[in-house]
C-alpha positions in Angstrom: -81.8 -23.3 1.6 -78.6 -22.1 -0.1 -78.6 -21.8 -3.9 -76.4 -24.0 -6.0 -74.3 -21.0 -6.9 -73.8 -20.1 -3.2 -72.8 -23.7 -2.4 -70.2 -23.6 -5.3 -68.8 -20.3 -4.0 -68.5 -21.7 -0.5 -66.8 -24.8 -1.7 -64.3 -22.8 -3.8 -63.6 -20.5 -0.8 -63.0 -23.6 1.4 -60.6 -25.1 -1.2 -58.6 -21.8 -1.3 -58.3 -21.7 2.5 -57.1 -25.3 2.6 -54.6 -24.7 -0.2 -53.2 -21.5 1.4 -53.1 -23.1 4.8 -51.0 -26.1 3.5 -48.7 -23.8 1.7 -47.9 -22.0 4.9 -47.1 -25.0 7.0 -43.6 -24.9 8.5 -41.0 -27.4 7.4 -41.1 -29.0 10.8 -44.7 -29.9 10.5 -44.2 -31.3 7.0 -41.3 -33.4 8.2 -43.2 -34.6 11.2 -46.0 -35.9 9.1 -44.0 -37.2 6.1 -41.1 -38.6 8.0 -38.6 -36.9 5.6 -36.7 -33.7 5.5 -35.4 -31.8 2.4 -32.0 -30.3 3.1 -31.7 -26.6 2.8 -28.8 -24.4 2.0 -26.8 -23.8 5.2 -28.0 -27.1 6.9 -25.6 -29.5 8.5 -26.3 -33.1 9.7 -25.9 -31.8 13.2 -28.2 -28.9 12.9 -31.0 -31.1 11.4 -30.6 -33.7 14.1 -30.7 -30.9 16.7 -33.8 -29.4 15.2 -35.8 -32.6 15.4 -34.3 -34.0 18.7 -32.5 -36.9 17.0 -29.2 -38.6 17.6 -27.0 -37.5 14.7 -25.4 -40.9 14.5 -28.7 -42.6 14.0 -29.8 -40.0 11.5 -26.6 -40.6 9.5 -27.0 -44.4 9.7 -30.5 -44.6 8.4 -29.5 -42.4 5.5 -26.3 -44.3 4.8 -24.2 -41.1 5.4 -20.6 -41.8 6.4 -18.2 -39.4 8.2 -17.4 -36.6 7.6 -21.2 -36.4 7.1 -21.5 -34.6 3.8 -25.0 -33.5 2.8 -26.3 -31.6 -0.2 -28.9 -28.9 -0.7 -32.3 -30.5 -1.8 -31.2 -34.0 -0.6 -34.1 -35.9 1.0 -33.3 -37.4 4.4 -35.3 -40.0 6.3 -36.1 -39.1 9.9 -36.1 -41.8 12.6 -39.5 -42.9 13.9 -42.2 -40.4 14.8 -41.3 -36.8 15.1 -43.2 -34.4 17.4 -43.7 -30.9 16.2 -40.8 -28.9 17.6 -41.6 -25.8 19.7 -38.5 -23.6 19.7 -36.5 -24.9 16.8 -39.1 -25.3 14.1 -37.2 -24.4 11.0 -35.0 -21.9 9.2 -35.5 -18.1 9.6 -35.1 -17.4 6.0 -36.3 -19.1 2.8 -33.7 -21.3 1.3 -31.8 -20.1 -1.8 -31.6 -22.0 -5.0 -27.9 -22.8 -4.4 -26.8 -26.4 -4.7 -23.6 -26.2 -2.9 -22.3 -29.0 -0.7 -22.3 -28.4 3.1 -19.6 -30.4 4.7 -18.7 -30.8 8.3 -14.9 -30.1 8.6 -13.3 -33.5 9.4 -9.8 -32.8 10.6 -10.5 -32.6 14.4 -11.6 -35.8 16.0 -13.4 -35.8 19.4 -12.2 -38.4 21.8 -15.0 -40.6 22.9 -14.4 -40.2 26.6 -16.6 -39.0 29.5 -17.1 -35.2 29.7 -15.0 -33.7 32.4 -16.3 -31.1 34.7 -19.1 -29.0 33.1 -18.8 -25.2 33.7 -21.3 -22.4 33.4 -21.2 -20.8 29.9 -22.2 -17.4 31.3 -22.3 -16.0 34.8 -25.8 -14.8 35.5 -29.2 -15.6 37.0 -31.3 -18.4 35.4 -34.5 -16.6 34.3 -36.2 -19.5 32.6 -35.8 -23.2 33.7 -35.7 -26.4 31.8 -39.2 -27.9 31.0 -40.6 -30.4 28.6 -44.1 -29.4 29.5 -46.0 -26.3 28.5 -44.4 -23.9 28.2 -41.6 -26.0 26.7 -38.0 -24.9 27.3 -35.4 -27.4 26.1 -32.6 -25.7 28.1 -32.2 -22.8 30.5 -32.0 -19.1 29.8 -29.3 -17.2 31.6 -29.5 -13.4 32.0 -26.7 -11.3 30.7 -25.8 -8.1 28.9 -25.4 -7.7 25.2 -21.8 -8.3 24.3 -21.0 -10.5 27.4 -18.6 -13.3 26.7 -20.1 -16.8 26.3 -17.7 -19.7 26.9 -17.7 -23.4 26.1 -19.2 -25.5 28.9 -16.8 -28.4 28.3 -14.0 -29.5 25.9 -15.2 -30.4 22.4 -15.4 -29.5 18.7 -17.7 -26.9 17.1 -20.0 -28.8 14.8 -22.3 -25.9 14.0 -22.0 -22.1 13.9 -24.8 -20.4 12.1 -28.2 -18.8 12.2 -30.7 -20.9 10.3 -32.7 -22.4 13.3 -35.7 -20.3 14.1 -36.0 -19.4 17.7 -32.2 -19.8 18.4 -30.8 -16.8 16.6 -27.0 -17.1 16.0 -26.3 -20.6 17.4 -23.2 -22.5 18.3 -23.3 -26.3 18.8 -20.4 -28.1 20.4 -19.9 -31.9 20.2 -18.2 -33.2 23.4 -18.3 -37.0 22.7 -20.5 -39.5 21.0 -23.3 -38.9 23.4 -23.2 -35.2 24.4 -23.8 -31.9 22.5 -24.2 -28.5 24.0 -25.9 -25.5 22.3 -25.6 -21.8 22.8 -28.3 -19.6 21.3 -29.4 -16.0 21.0 -25.9 -14.7 20.3 -25.0 -11.3 19.0 -21.9 -12.7 17.3 -19.9 -15.9 17.1 -16.2 -16.2 17.8 -15.6 -19.8 16.6 -16.1 -21.7 13.3 -17.2 -25.2 12.5 -14.5 -27.7 12.9 -12.7 -25.7 15.6 -11.5 -27.5 18.7 -12.3 -25.7 22.0 -11.5 -26.2 25.6 -13.8 -25.6 28.5 -13.8 -21.8 29.2 -12.9 -20.9 25.7 -14.7 -17.8 24.4 -17.1 -18.9 21.7 -19.7 -16.1 21.3 -21.2 -12.8 22.6 -24.5 -12.5 24.3 -27.3 -11.0 22.1 -31.1 -10.6 22.4 -33.9 -13.1 22.2 -36.9 -12.7 19.9 -38.7 -11.1 22.9 -35.9 -8.5 23.1 -34.4 -10.0 26.3 -30.6 -9.9 26.7 -29.7 -13.5 27.6 -28.1 -16.8 26.6 -30.1 -19.8 25.8 -28.1 -22.9 26.8 -28.9 -26.6 26.1 -27.3 -30.0 26.8 -28.5 -32.9 24.7 -27.7 -36.5 25.4 -28.2 -38.9 22.5 -30.1 -36.2 20.8 -32.5 -35.6 23.6 -32.6 -32.4 25.7 -31.7 -32.9 29.3 -31.8 -30.4 32.2 -28.5 -28.5 32.2 -28.9 -27.9 36.0 -28.1 -31.6 36.6 -24.7 -31.1 35.0 -23.6 -27.6 35.9 -21.9 -26.9 39.3 -23.8 -25.2 42.0 -23.5 -21.5 41.5 
């Protein structure tokens, strides 16, 4: 039988493991289990909704946030319903700073709530990874390219996010097309647009970069009411 001293040592070791394990949990897991999210420096309402697969309008409504959707660092947001642990977009790359600056979506440009016109390919290239919501999960498609190739807007809209604080997406551009549709362009080497900028289909918005696996490609997503959908159902036959 183990001595009392040994038992106490094992119990202490177990407590330390549990404490260190909880401290290392990603923000996505914490939010998924608590149903809330603490705003970090650099977040926007759109990027938070995108991260958790939520409709930004619903996220704003349940938190009583009115246009132009101003949020603050350290603000606690309620998340709608149950949230599954994200796979690719599970949190910021860097730890948040202690800044308490306001992050505001530029309001001047309004997006007409009309059907999206003809979608176009954001990059000419072979699809090297298809859309899948089963393991392995891919919430969009991956298009092969060369570093520095031009990425264009897939449809008319307004840039609602241009940043790099979503893990797994690198430098990311999100375009709002109407009240239902967003498109996202990840793994960029550089971005050619800013938040609040109005863009037309075919407008240059970024340059192709490398994924975390060192593959030169564009990651492209279309989200309808916050949910990822297969871009191949919208893009013209190549």
